[in-house]
N, C-alpha and C positions, 0 to 999 in steps of 0.2 A: 496421452497429453491431457494435462489438467485445465479447466477451465475454472477462473476465478474472477469473481465480480470485483470491480473498483467502484467503490462509493465517494465521492469528492463531497465534501460538507463542510461548512464553516466549523472549524474546530482547532485546536491548538497540538493534536498529536497524530502522527503516523504509525499504524498497527494493523496488524493482521488479526482477524476473528475467526477462530477456529469453528467457532459455533455457527456462524453466518458464512462461512468459506469465502470470505471478501475481505480486500485490502481497503482501509479507510485512511484517505488523505485528507487534509484540509484545501481549500479550493488552491488553484493555482495562483491566484491573485495574493493570498496571504505569504507566500514564500518572495524573498528578494529578488529571486530571478527565474529563468525556466530550466537553469541547471540545477538549482537547489530543488526544485519540484521532481523533477525526472531522476536525478540521483536518490531521492527517497523512495520514490515510486519502484524502481527498480531494485531498490536494496529490499524491499519488502516481499517483490516477486520472488526472490530466491529463499525467503524463510519458509513459506508453506510445502514447498517442494522436500525441502531436507527435513521438516517435522514429519512429514507423512510417510517419507521412505523409512524411518527409523522404527 
C-alpha cells in the first residue's frame, strides 16, 4: 500500500507532485460542488500508482 499526502490549498489546479509524493488540490469551497471536488481528487489518486508501477 502506498501512502500519499493530500495538500489542500487555495489554487486553480489539481495535480500530483512526484517529488513531494502528494496530491495538491484547491480548497473544497473552490469547486462548484462536493462531487466535483471528490471526482478530481479520486482521479488524481489513480495516477501516482500507474506512474510508480511502470
